[in-house]
C-alpha positions as CSV (number, residue, x, y, z in Angstrom):
1,X,5.1,9.3,17.0
2,X,1.7,8.4,18.3
3,X,2.3,4.7,17.6
4,X,5.6,4.8,19.5
5,X,4.0,6.5,22.5
6,X,1.1,4.0,22.6
7,X,3.6,1.2,22.3
8,X,5.7,2.5,25.2
9,X,2.6,3.1,27.3
10,X,1.3,-0.4,26.8
11,X,4.6,-1.9,27.7
12,X,4.7,0.1,31.0
13,X,1.1,-0.8,31.8
14,X,1.8,-4.5,31.2
15,X,4.8,-4.3,33.6
16,X,2.7,-2.5,36.3
17,X,-0.1,-5.0,36.0
18,X,2.3,-7.9,36.0
19,X,3.9,-6.6,39.2
20,X,0.6,-6.4,41.0
21,X,-0.8,-9.7,39.7
22,X,-3.6,-8.0,37.8
23,X,-5.8,-5.1,38.7
24,X,-9.6,-5.4,39.1
25,X,-10.4,-2.4,36.9
26,X,-11.3,-4.2,33.7
27,X,-13.7,-1.4,32.6
28,X,-11.1,1.3,33.0
29,X,-8.4,-0.7,31.1
30,X,-10.9,-1.6,28.4
31,X,-11.9,2.1,27.9
32,X,-8.2,3.2,27.8
33,X,-7.3,0.5,25.3
34,X,-10.4,1.1,23.2
35,X,-9.5,4.8,23.0
36,X,-5.9,4.0,22.2
37,X,-6.9,1.7,19.4
38,X,-9.1,4.4,17.9
39,X,-6.1,6.7,18.0
40,X,-3.9,4.2,16.4
41,X,-6.4,3.6,13.5
42,X,-6.4,7.4,13.0
43,X,-2.6,7.4,13.0
44,X,-2.6,4.6,10.4
45,X,-4.9,6.8,8.2
46,X,-2.6,9.8,8.6
47,X,0.5,7.8,7.7
48,X,-1.1,6.1,4.7
49,X,-2.8,9.3,3.5
50,X,-5.7,7.6,1.8
51,X,-8.5,5.1,2.5
52,X,-7.4,2.5,0.0
53,X,-4.2,1.6,1.8
54,X,-3.4,-1.7,3.4
55,X,-1.9,0.0,6.5
56,X,-5.2,1.8,7.2
57,X,-7.6,-1.0,6.3
58,X,-5.6,-3.7,8.3
59,X,-5.7,-1.4,11.3
60,X,-9.5,-1.0,10.9
61,X,-9.9,-4.8,10.8
62,X,-7.6,-5.2,13.7
63,X,-9.9,-2.8,15.6
64,X,-12.9,-5.0,14.7
65,X,-11.2,-8.3,15.5
66,X,-9.9,-7.3,18.9
67,X,-11.3,-4.1,20.6
68,X,-14.9,-4.5,19.3
69,X,-14.9,-8.2,19.8
70,X,-13.7,-7.8,23.3
71,X,-16.5,-5.4,24.1
72,X,-19.0,-7.9,22.8
73,X,-17.5,-10.7,24.9
74,X,-17.2,-8.5,28.0
75,X,-20.9,-7.6,27.8
76,X,-21.9,-11.2,28.2
77,X,-19.1,-13.4,29.3
78,X,-21.4,-16.1,30.7
79,X,-23.3,-16.6,27.5
80,X,-23.5,-20.3,26.4
81,X,-22.8,-19.2,22.9
82,X,-19.2,-17.9,23.6
83,X,-16.2,-20.2,23.6
84,X,-15.6,-21.9,27.0
85,X,-12.2,-20.1,27.3
86,X,-14.2,-16.8,27.6
87,X,-16.5,-18.1,30.2
88,X,-13.6,-19.3,32.3
89,X,-11.6,-16.1,31.9
90,X,-10.9,-13.8,34.8
91,X,-10.8,-10.0,34.7
92,X,-7.0,-10.3,34.6
93,X,-7.2,-12.5,31.6
94,X,-9.3,-10.0,29.7
95,X,-7.1,-7.2,30.8
96,X,-4.2,-9.1,29.3
97,X,-6.1,-9.6,26.0
98,X,-6.9,-5.9,25.8
99,X,-3.3,-4.9,26.4
100,X,-1.5,-7.3,24.1
101,X,-4.0,-6.7,21.2
102,X,-3.5,-2.9,21.6
103,X,0.3,-3.5,21.8
104,X,0.1,-5.5,18.6
105,X,-1.8,-2.7,16.8
106,X,0.7,-0.1,17.9
107,X,3.5,-2.3,16.5
108,X,1.6,-2.7,13.2
109,X,1.1,1.0,12.8
110,X,4.7,1.7,13.8
111,X,5.9,-0.7,11.1
112,X,3.9,1.2,8.5
113,X,5.3,4.5,9.8
114,X,8.9,3.3,9.4
115,X,8.3,2.3,5.8
116,X,6.9,5.7,5.1
117,X,10.0,7.4,6.5
118,X,12.5,5.3,4.5
119,X,13.5,6.6,1.0
120,X,13.5,4.0,-1.7
121,X,14.8,4.2,-5.3
122,X,12.2,5.3,-7.8
123,X,10.2,2.2,-8.8
124,X,10.2,1.0,-12.4
125,X,7.2,2.0,-14.5
126,X,4.1,-0.1,-13.9
127,X,2.3,-2.1,-16.5
128,X,0.0,-0.3,-18.9
129,X,-2.9,-2.4,-20.1
130,X,-5.9,-2.0,-22.4
131,X,-9.4,-2.4,-21.2
132,X,-9.6,-5.6,-23.2
133,X,-6.8,-7.0,-21.1
134,X,-8.8,-6.6,-18.0
135,X,-11.7,-8.4,-19.7
136,X,-9.4,-11.2,-20.7
137,X,-7.9,-11.6,-17.2
138,X,-11.4,-11.7,-15.7
139,X,-12.5,-14.3,-18.2
140,X,-9.4,-16.4,-17.5
141,X,-10.1,-16.3,-13.8
142,X,-13.8,-17.2,-14.2
143,X,-12.9,-20.0,-16.6
144,X,-10.5,-21.6,-14.1
145,X,-13.0,-21.0,-11.3
146,X,-15.6,-23.0,-13.3
147,X,-13.1,-25.7,-14.4
148,X,-11.6,-26.7,-11.1
149,X,-14.8,-28.0,-9.4
150,X,-16.1,-29.5,-12.7
151,X,-12.9,-31.5,-13.0
152,X,-12.7,-32.3,-9.3
153,X,-9.2,-30.8,-9.2
154,X,-7.6,-29.1,-6.3
155,X,-4.6,-26.7,-6.8
156,X,-3.6,-23.9,-4.5
157,X,-1.8,-22.1,-7.3
158,X,-4.7,-22.4,-9.8
159,X,-7.1,-21.3,-7.0
160,X,-5.1,-18.1,-6.7
161,X,-5.0,-17.6,-10.5
162,X,-8.8,-18.0,-10.5
163,X,-9.0,-14.9,-8.4
164,X,-7.9,-12.9,-11.5
165,X,-11.6,-12.3,-11.8
166,X,-11.1,-9.8,-9.0
167,X,-8.2,-8.2,-10.9
168,X,-10.4,-7.8,-14.0
169,X,-13.4,-6.6,-12.2
170,X,-11.7,-3.8,-10.3
171,X,-9.7,-2.7,-13.4
172,X,-12.8,-2.6,-15.6
173,X,-14.9,-0.7,-13.1
174,X,-12.1,1.8,-12.5
175,X,-11.9,2.5,-16.3
176,X,-15.6,2.6,-16.8
177,X,-16.3,4.9,-13.9
178,X,-13.6,7.3,-15.0
179,X,-15.2,7.3,-18.5
180,X,-18.6,7.9,-16.8
181,X,-20.0,4.9,-18.6
182,X,-20.3,1.5,-16.9
183,X,-20.3,-1.1,-19.7
184,X,-22.1,-4.5,-19.8
185,X,-18.8,-6.5,-19.4
186,X,-18.2,-5.0,-16.0
187,X,-21.7,-6.0,-14.8
188,X,-21.5,-9.5,-16.3
189,X,-18.2,-10.2,-14.7
190,X,-19.5,-9.2,-11.3
191,X,-22.7,-11.3,-11.6
192,X,-20.9,-14.4,-12.8
193,X,-18.2,-14.1,-10.1
194,X,-20.8,-13.6,-7.4
195,X,-22.8,-16.7,-8.6
196,X,-19.7,-18.8,-8.8
197,X,-18.8,-17.8,-5.3
198,X,-22.3,-18.7,-4.1
199,X,-22.1,-22.1,-5.9
200,X,-18.8,-22.8,-4.1
201,X,-20.5,-22.4,-0.7
202,X,-17.7,-20.0,0.4
203,X,-18.9,-16.7,1.9
204,X,-15.6,-15.0,1.1
205,X,-15.7,-16.0,-2.6
206,X,-19.3,-14.6,-2.8
207,X,-18.5,-11.3,-1.1
208,X,-15.1,-10.5,-2.7
209,X,-16.4,-9.7,-6.2
210,X,-18.7,-7.1,-4.7
211,X,-15.7,-5.7,-2.8
212,X,-13.6,-5.5,-5.9
213,X,-16.3,-3.6,-7.7
214,X,-16.5,-1.1,-4.8
215,X,-12.7,-0.7,-4.8
216,X,-12.7,0.2,-8.5
217,X,-15.5,2.7,-8.1
218,X,-14.0,4.3,-5.0
219,X,-10.6,4.7,-6.5
220,X,-12.1,6.1,-9.7
221,X,-14.1,8.8,-8.0
222,X,-11.8,9.5,-5.1
223,X,-14.6,9.8,-2.7
224,X,-17.2,7.6,-0.9
225,X,-20.6,7.6,-2.6
226,X,-23.1,6.7,0.0
227,X,-25.8,5.3,-2.3
228,X,-23.3,3.1,-4.1
229,X,-21.8,1.9,-0.8
230,X,-25.2,1.0,0.6
231,X,-26.2,-0.8,-2.6
232,X,-23.0,-2.9,-2.7
233,X,-23.3,-3.5,1.0
234,X,-26.7,-5.0,0.5
235,X,-25.6,-7.2,-2.4
236,X,-22.6,-8.4,-0.3
237,X,-24.8,-9.1,2.7
238,X,-27.3,-11.0,0.7
239,X,-24.6,-13.1,-0.8
240,X,-23.0,-13.7,2.6
241,X,-26.3,-14.6,4.3
242,X,-27.4,-16.7,1.3
243,X,-24.4,-18.9,1.5
244,X,-24.7,-19.2,5.3
245,X,-28.5,-20.0,5.0
246,X,-27.8,-22.7,2.3
247,X,-25.2,-24.4,4.5
248,X,-27.7,-24.6,7.4
249,X,-30.5,-25.8,5.0
250,X,-28.4,-28.5,3.5
251,X,-28.2,-30.1,7.0
252,X,-31.9,-30.5,6.8
253,X,-31.8,-31.9,3.3
254,X,-33.1,-28.7,1.7
255,X,-31.7,-26.7,-1.2
256,X,-33.2,-23.2,-1.3
257,X,-32.3,-20.5,-3.8
258,X,-29.8,-17.8,-2.7
259,X,-32.4,-15.1,-1.8
260,X,-34.7,-17.5,0.1
261,X,-31.6,-18.8,2.0
262,X,-30.6,-15.3,2.9
263,X,-34.0,-14.5,4.3
264,X,-34.1,-17.6,6.3
265,X,-30.6,-16.9,7.6
266,X,-31.7,-13.6,9.0
267,X,-35.1,-14.6,10.3
268,X,-35.4,-18.4,10.8
269,X,-31.9,-19.5,11.8
270,X,-29.9,-18.6,14.9
271,X,-26.6,-17.6,13.4
272,X,-24.7,-17.9,16.7
273,X,-25.0,-21.7,16.5
274,X,-26.0,-22.3,12.9
275,X,-29.3,-24.0,13.6
276,X,-33.0,-23.3,13.0
277,X,-34.6,-21.3,15.8
278,X,-38.0,-22.1,17.4
279,X,-38.9,-18.4,17.6
280,X,-38.3,-16.6,14.3
281,X,-36.6,-13.2,14.3
282,X,-38.2,-10.1,13.0
283,X,-37.3,-6.4,12.8
284,X,-34.4,-5.4,15.1
285,X,-34.2,-8.9,16.4
286,X,-33.3,-10.1,12.8
287,X,-30.7,-7.3,12.5
288,X,-29.2,-8.4,15.9
289,X,-29.2,-12.0,14.7
290,X,-27.1,-11.1,11.7
291,X,-24.8,-8.9,13.7
292,X,-24.2,-11.7,16.2
293,X,-23.6,-14.2,13.4
294,X,-20.9,-11.9,11.9
295,X,-19.4,-11.1,15.2
296,X,-18.9,-14.8,15.9
297,X,-16.5,-15.0,12.9
298,X,-14.1,-12.4,14.4
299,X,-12.6,-14.4,17.2
300,X,-9.3,-12.7,17.8
301,X,-9.5,-12.4,21.6
302,X,-10.5,-16.1,21.9
303,X,-7.5,-17.1,19.9
304,X,-5.1,-15.1,22.1
305,X,-6.7,-16.4,25.3
306,X,-6.4,-20.0,24.1
307,X,-2.8,-19.5,23.1
308,X,-2.0,-18.0,26.5
309,X,-3.6,-20.9,28.3
310,X,-1.7,-23.6,26.5
311,X,1.6,-22.0,25.4
312,X,4.2,-22.8,26.6
313,X,2.8,-25.0,29.4
314,X,1.2,-27.7,27.2
315,X,2.5,-26.7,23.8
316,X,6.1,-25.3,23.6
317,X,7.0,-22.1,21.8
318,X,7.5,-23.0,18.1
319,X,10.6,-20.8,17.7
320,X,9.7,-19.8,14.2
321,X,8.6,-23.2,12.9
322,X,5.0,-22.2,12.3
323,X,6.2,-19.0,10.5
324,X,8.7,-20.6,8.1
325,X,7.7,-24.2,7.5
326,X,4.2,-23.5,6.1
327,X,5.8,-21.3,3.5
328,X,8.4,-24.0,2.7
329,X,5.6,-26.6,2.3
330,X,4.6,-25.2,-1.1
331,X,8.0,-26.1,-2.6
332,X,7.8,-29.5,-4.4
333,X,10.0,-32.1,-2.8
334,X,11.1,-29.9,0.1
335,X,10.7,-32.7,2.6
336,X,13.4,-34.7,0.9
337,X,15.8,-32.0,2.1
338,X,14.1,-30.6,5.2
339,X,11.7,-32.5,7.4
340,X,8.6,-30.4,8.1
341,X,6.2,-30.5,11.0
342,X,3.8,-28.1,9.3
343,X,3.0,-29.5,5.8
344,X,0.2,-27.1,4.8
345,X,0.3,-23.4,4.1
346,X,-2.8,-22.8,6.2
347,X,-2.7,-23.5,10.0
348,X,-6.4,-23.3,10.4
349,X,-6.8,-27.0,11.0
350,X,-3.8,-27.2,13.3
351,X,-5.2,-24.4,15.4
352,X,-8.6,-26.1,15.6
353,X,-7.2,-29.5,16.6
354,X,-4.6,-28.3,19.1
355,X,-6.4,-25.3,20.6
356,X,-9.9,-24.4,19.6
357,X,-12.1,-27.5,19.4
358,X,-13.4,-29.5,22.4
359,X,-14.0,-32.4,20.0
360,X,-11.3,-32.1,17.3
361,X,-12.0,-35.4,15.7
362,X,-15.6,-34.5,14.9
363,X,-15.0,-30.8,14.2
364,X,-14.1,-30.3,10.5
365,X,-13.7,-26.5,10.7
366,X,-10.6,-24.4,10.4
367,X,-10.4,-21.6,13.0
368,X,-8.6,-18.3,13.2
369,X,-5.1,-18.4,14.6
370,X,-4.6,-14.6,13.6
371,X,-1.4,-12.8,12.7
372,X,-0.6,-11.7,16.2
373,X,-1.5,-15.1,17.5
374,X,1.0,-16.7,15.2
375,X,3.6,-14.4,16.6
376,X,2.7,-15.4,20.2
377,X,2.8,-19.1,19.3
378,X,6.4,-18.8,18.3
379,X,8.0,-16.3,20.7
380,X,5.4,-15.2,23.2
381,X,4.8,-11.5,23.7
382,X,8.0,-10.5,21.9
383,X,6.9,-12.6,19.0
384,X,3.4,-11.0,18.9
385,X,5.0,-7.5,18.9
386,X,7.8,-8.4,16.4
387,X,5.5,-10.2,13.9
388,X,2.9,-7.4,14.1
389,X,5.6,-4.9,13.3
390,X,7.1,-7.0,10.5
391,X,3.6,-7.4,9.1
392,X,3.2,-3.6,9.2
393,X,6.5,-3.2,7.3
394,X,5.4,-5.7,4.6
395,X,2.0,-4.1,3.9
396,X,3.7,-0.7,4.0
397,X,6.1,-1.8,1.3
398,X,3.1,-3.0,-0.8
399,X,1.4,0.4,-0.3
400,X,4.5,2.1,-1.6
401,X,4.9,-0.1,-4.6
402,X,1.3,-0.4,-5.7
403,X,-0.7,2.8,-4.8
404,X,-4.3,2.5,-6.3
405,X,-4.0,5.6,-8.5
406,X,-4.4,3.9,-11.9
407,X,-6.3,0.9,-13.3
408,X,-3.4,-1.5,-12.7
409,X,-2.8,-0.4,-9.1
410,X,-6.6,-0.7,-8.4
411,X,-6.8,-4.1,-10.0
412,X,-3.7,-5.3,-8.1
413,X,-5.3,-4.1,-4.8
414,X,-8.4,-6.1,-5.4
415,X,-6.5,-9.2,-6.5
416,X,-3.5,-9.3,-4.2
417,X,-3.8,-6.5,-1.7
418,X,-7.1,-7.9,-0.2
419,X,-5.2,-11.0,0.9
420,X,-3.4,-9.0,3.5
421,X,-6.7,-8.1,5.1
422,X,-7.0,-11.7,6.2
423,X,-5.4,-11.1,9.6
424,X,-7.4,-14.1,11.0
425,X,-5.0,-16.4,9.1
426,X,-1.4,-17.3,9.9
427,X,1.4,-15.1,8.7
428,X,2.9,-17.5,6.1
429,X,-0.5,-18.0,4.4
430,X,-1.1,-14.3,4.0
431,X,2.4,-13.3,2.9
432,X,3.0,-16.3,0.5
433,X,-0.4,-15.8,-1.1
434,X,0.3,-12.1,-1.5
435,X,3.6,-12.8,-3.2
436,X,2.1,-15.5,-5.5
437,X,-0.7,-13.1,-6.6
438,X,1.6,-10.2,-7.2
439,X,3.9,-12.4,-9.2
440,X,1.0,-13.8,-11.3
441,X,-0.4,-10.3,-12.0
442,X,3.0,-8.9,-12.9
443,X,3.8,-11.7,-15.3
444,X,0.5,-11.5,-17.1
445,X,0.5,-7.7,-17.1
446,X,4.1,-7.7,-18.5
447,X,2.9,-9.9,-21.4
448,X,0.0,-7.5,-22.0
449,X,2.3,-4.5,-21.9
450,X,4.5,-6.0,-24.6
451,X,1.5,-6.2,-26.8
452,X,0.5,-2.6,-26.0
453,X,4.0,-1.3,-26.8
454,X,4.0,-3.2,-30.0
455,X,1.0,-1.2,-31.3
456,X,1.4,1.7,-33.6
457,X,2.2,5.1,-32.2
458,X,-1.2,6.4,-33.3
459,X,-3.1,4.1,-31.0
460,X,-5.4,5.6,-28.4
461,X,-3.2,4.5,-25.4
462,X,-3.3,2.0,-22.6
463,X,-6.7,2.7,-21.1
464,X,-8.5,3.8,-24.2
465,X,-11.8,5.5,-23.8
466,X,-11.0,6.8,-20.3
467,X,-9.3,10.0,-19.2
468,X,-5.9,9.8,-17.5
469,X,-5.8,9.0,-13.8
470,X,-6.0,12.1,-11.6
471,X,-6.5,10.4,-8.3
472,X,-3.6,11.6,-6.2
473,X,-2.9,10.3,-2.7
474,X,-3.0,12.8,0.1
475,X,0.2,14.7,0.3
476,X,0.7,13.5,4.0
477,X,1.1,10.0,2.7
478,X,3.7,10.9,0.1
479,X,6.5,12.3,2.1
């Protein structure tokens, strides 16, 4: 109901502003959209009925990527550290960004609400695994994560299988916390996964094992434990800053350890530009430096503004090509049948070369197209709304099928569900990766379940050593 009202209100407001050619009341529009976005996040929580639900968490990230980022940009639009598209934007341009991002969030929440209202047949029973199975899956993931760089091999499929370490971590922590005894295996898996992530120089690979641990603990207790949250937050932040600091240090021919690199990232490097600073940061300035560095990575408004500037005047609407062809590109030999313009699952480089970078030949980065941006690239405003709603439907279906109320659901959330939080990526990348990981987990879990069912009737049960799951979702989310 609330999402539908916000959706209709945003459409009317866009029509009014379009008729008058833009209204110079940016602050008022920003305040209204910011408040509406907060209301939509609350509506997503009410619909989902729990914190560990993709519909709620994606809405939260949407709020960070768009309303919060817009406030940051609006506070200092002339800063030399922001993208040139922001410096050249008029008030009307930012009003447009506020409105369409709020419209997209309303469509996303509405999609999740529709799924909640539809009745589906009762799902088949989910896999029942032993604690040893989660240890095995974690070891398989870590082994593949070690083998790929050592062999110099690259495989998108095996890279996804390597993330089974997240599956094992979350499942183990859930079982251990329920049993009120965290065993050594859970800690070892976390430490090894974190170190492997740091060695890979990918911030996401370093942070996700900590997130998986937190998901397992949160689902097992059913409530947020502040001390544990702060501790895991510090570990994740140190890993994130450590990787960022080492990247900057490598440019100067240095190779500091992770802790030293993290300290330098906060105090000695300007994270807005990724360079050493002449005046080191301390105290609140260091905190601000870290915040600015993280904010720079959430560039949703910039992506929308760039798309609006070039589509369709310079680059035509893609009419679904960037939504479908990246997904088809993973099929071996597909180009013998269908010629593809987009030959990679990720569109990060495409967006960098065609939209983001002022020097695309020298810029090796991959920038954020975003889920709503992918919709706009294909069908304009209607595409942005439609794709956002379909994305809400997709994650709503996932929430219905895999609620994190047992070890398997929690492990699946950490392994596959977290992929859907990557709203900075293109739609095909998120959904195809989600499907691949769900398929891998279901296959391996099915094999594990066969072994469990083959055990004698007198065995201790699937999650031996832990009491049965009692974490029930809020009744509001289980209509």
